C-alpha positions in Angstrom: -37.7 2.7 -17.6 -37.4 -0.8 -16.1 -35.9 -1.5 -12.7 -32.9 -3.2 -14.3 -32.2 -0.1 -16.4 -32.6 2.2 -13.4 -30.1 0.0 -11.5 -27.6 0.3 -14.4 -27.9 4.1 -14.4 -27.4 4.2 -10.6 -24.3 1.9 -10.9 -22.9 4.2 -13.6 -23.4 7.3 -11.5 -21.7 5.6 -8.5 -18.8 4.5 -10.7 -18.3 8.1 -12.0 -18.4 9.4 -8.4 -15.8 6.9 -7.5 -13.6 8.1 -10.4 -13.9 11.7 -9.3 -13.2 10.9 -5.7 -10.2 8.8 -6.7 -8.5 11.6 -8.7 -6.5 12.9 -5.7 -5.4 9.4 -4.9 -4.4 8.9 -8.5 -2.2 12.0 -8.4 -0.6 10.9 -5.1 0.1 7.4 -6.4 1.6 8.9 -9.6 4.3 10.6 -7.5 5.1 7.7 -5.2 5.1 5.0 -7.9 7.4 7.2 -9.9 10.0 6.7 -7.2 9.3 2.9 -7.2 9.9 2.7 -10.9 13.2 4.5 -10.6 14.3 2.3 -7.7 13.2 -0.9 -9.6 15.3 -0.1 -12.7 18.3 0.9 -10.5 18.2 -2.7 -9.1 18.3 -4.2 -12.6 14.6 -4.7 -13.4 13.4 -3.8 -16.8 10.6 -1.2 -17.5 8.2 -4.1 -18.3 9.1 -6.0 -15.1 8.7 -2.9 -12.9 5.3 -2.1 -14.5 4.1 -5.7 -14.2 4.9 -5.7 -10.5 2.7 -2.6 -10.0 -0.1 -4.0 -12.1 -0.3 -7.2 -10.1 0.4 -5.8 -6.6 -0.6 -2.2 -6.1 1.0 -2.1 -2.6 3.6 0.6 -2.0 5.3 -0.7 1.1 5.0 -4.3 -0.1 6.5 -3.5 -3.5 9.5 -1.6 -2.0 10.1 -4.4 0.5 9.8 -6.9 -2.3 12.6 -5.1 -4.2 14.9 -5.7 -1.2 14.1 -9.4 -1.3 14.7 -9.5 -5.1 18.0 -7.6 -4.8 19.2 -10.0 -2.1 18.2 -13.1 -4.2 15.7 -14.1 -1.4 13.6 -17.2 -1.6 9.9 -17.4 -2.7 9.0 -18.3 0.9 10.8 -15.2 2.2 9.0 -13.1 -0.3 5.6 -14.6 0.6 6.3 -14.0 4.3 7.3 -10.4 3.7 4.2 -9.7 1.6 1.9 -11.4 4.1 3.1 -9.5 7.1 3.2 -6.1 5.4 -0.1 -6.4 3.6 -2.0 -8.1 6.4 -3.8 -4.9 7.1 -5.7 -5.2 3.9 -7.5 -8.2 5.2 -8.8 -6.1 8.1 -9.8 -3.3 5.8 -11.7 -5.6 3.5 -13.5 -7.1 6.5 -14.5 -3.6 7.7 -15.7 -2.6 4.2 -17.8 -5.7 4.0 -19.9 -4.4 6.9 -21.0 -1.4 4.7 -22.2 -3.6 1.9 -25.7 -5.0 1.3 -26.1 -8.7 2.1 -27.3 -9.0 -1.6 -23.8 -8.2 -2.9 -22.3 -11.4 -4.4 -19.1 -13.0 -3.2 -17.5 -12.3 -6.6 -18.1 -8.6 -6.3 -16.8 -8.6 -2.8 -13.6 -10.4 -3.9 -13.2 -7.9 -6.8 -13.4 -5.0 -4.3 -10.9 -6.6 -1.9 -8.5 -7.1 -4.8 -8.1 -3.4 -5.3 -8.2 -2.4 -1.7 -5.6 0.1 -0.5 -5.3 2.4 2.5 -6.6 5.4 0.5 -9.4 3.6 -1.2 -10.4 2.2 2.1 -10.5 5.7 3.5 -12.9 7.1 1.0 -15.1 4.0 0.9 -15.4 3.6 4.7 -16.3 7.3 5.0 -19.3 7.0 2.7 -22.3 8.1 4.8 -24.7 5.5 3.4 -24.5 1.9 2.3 -21.5 1.3 0.0 -22.2 0.4 -3.6 -19.5 -1.8 -5.3 -19.6 0.4 -8.4 -18.2 3.3 -6.4 -15.3 1.2 -5.2 -14.6 0.0 -8.7 -14.5 3.6 -10.0 -12.0 4.7 -7.2 -9.9 1.6 -7.8 -9.7 2.0 -11.6 -8.5 5.6 -11.5 -6.1 5.0 -8.6 -4.5 1.9 -10.0 -4.1 3.7 -13.4 -2.1 6.4 -11.6 0.0 3.8 -9.7 0.8 1.9 -12.9 1.4 5.0 -15.0 3.7 6.4 -12.4 5.7 3.2 -12.2 6.1 3.1 -16.0 7.2 6.7 -16.2 9.7 6.3 -13.3 11.1 3.1 -14.7 11.4 4.6 -18.2 13.1 7.7 -16.8 15.4 5.6 -14.6 16.8 4.0 -17.7 17.5 7.4 -19.3 18.6 9.5 -16.3 22.2 9.4 -14.9 22.6 6.8 -12.1 23.4 9.5 -9.5 20.2 11.4 -10.3 18.1 8.2 -10.3 19.4 7.4 -6.8 18.6 10.9 -5.6 15.0 10.7 -6.9 14.6 7.3 -5.2 14.8 9.1 -1.8 11.4 10.6 -2.5 9.7 7.5 -1.0 11.4 8.0 2.4 10.3 11.7 2.2 6.7 10.5 1.8 6.9 8.2 4.8 8.4 11.0 6.9 5.6 13.3 5.8 3.0 10.7 6.8 4.5 9.8 10.2 5.8 13.0 11.6 2.5 15.0 11.8 0.7 12.1 13.5 3.6 11.3 15.8 3.6 14.9 17.0 0.0 14.5 18.2 0.0 10.9 19.2 2.6 9.6 21.8 1.9 6.0 20.9 2.7 6.5 17.2 5.9 8.5 18.2 7.2 5.7 20.4 6.3 3.0 18.0 8.1 4.8 15.2 11.2 5.2 17.4 11.1 1.5 18.3 10.9 0.5 14.6 13.8 2.8 13.7 15.9 1.5 16.6 15.3 -2.1 15.7 15.9 -1.5 12.0 19.3 0.2 12.9 20.2 -2.7 15.2 19.3 -5.4 12.5 21.4 -3.4 10.0 24.6 -3.0 11.9 24.8 -5.5 14.8 27.4 -8.2 14.0 25.0 -11.3 14.1 21.7 -9.6 13.2 23.1 -7.9 10.1 23.7 -11.3 8.6 20.0 -12.0 8.5 18.5 -11.6 5.0 16.6 -8.3 4.2 13.3 -10.1 3.8 13.5 -11.9 7.1 14.8 -8.8 8.7 11.6 -6.9 7.6 9.4 -9.6 9.0 11.1 -9.7 12.4 11.2 -5.9 12.8 7.6 -5.6 11.9 6.4 -8.4 14.3 8.6 -7.2 17.2 7.5 -3.5 16.7 3.8 -4.5 16.4 4.1 -6.7 19.5 5.8 -4.0 21.5 3.1 -1.4 20.5 0.3 -3.8 21.5 1.9 -4.4 24.9 2.7 -0.7 25.6 -0.4 0.8 24.2 -3.3 -1.7 24.4 -6.6 -0.6 23.0 -9.3 -0.4 25.6 -12.5 -2.3 24.8 -15.5 -0.3 25.8 -18.5 -2.3 26.8 -21.8 -1.5 25.0 
């Protein structure tokens, strides 16, 4: 067996391992994106449009925030700003992942990995004990994105068939997911608890205060995110330990 053939066999094995490790992510995405699909159709988007958004984005918070911008007829600049702020973390994740790659990995492969980077995929990739192989990331991405897109399609399709009241009720599932993510961490970490409280207080203020409530939803999300992040950085700075 030549070296090239051995390399292909190894890549295939890593790809399959990525698929297997990505199954739990796929199932989780299926549930969350189902809620996105329902909410998208409730705002007037078609099944095709909702599914296309998930195919081209694969960002839960970014997509839900994008729906608010679409519903309020926001500008493209506003949409770009919202997506940039909310998805900025993926740039940091991709930079961290690049440190686990061999210098021989081409720029094209690195860009392809970054394209499918999500919080969960980052988690399983960064936890790999040895050097990360792109094929592993590809496998995890394929199965995870498949779950996200399928869930969106099923949710959007169901949203067109279900009564409006039931569709609205199922749309609350997203907020339940966020609560389930934040509450356990907030109970153990005071910084997370206070940051979450600041975010909720600011969101309430921007929603009901006479002048602030007039701000468009997209710009409101940007301002609340930046102010909350700035407050958290000032209140809970990360100590840099000298080597």
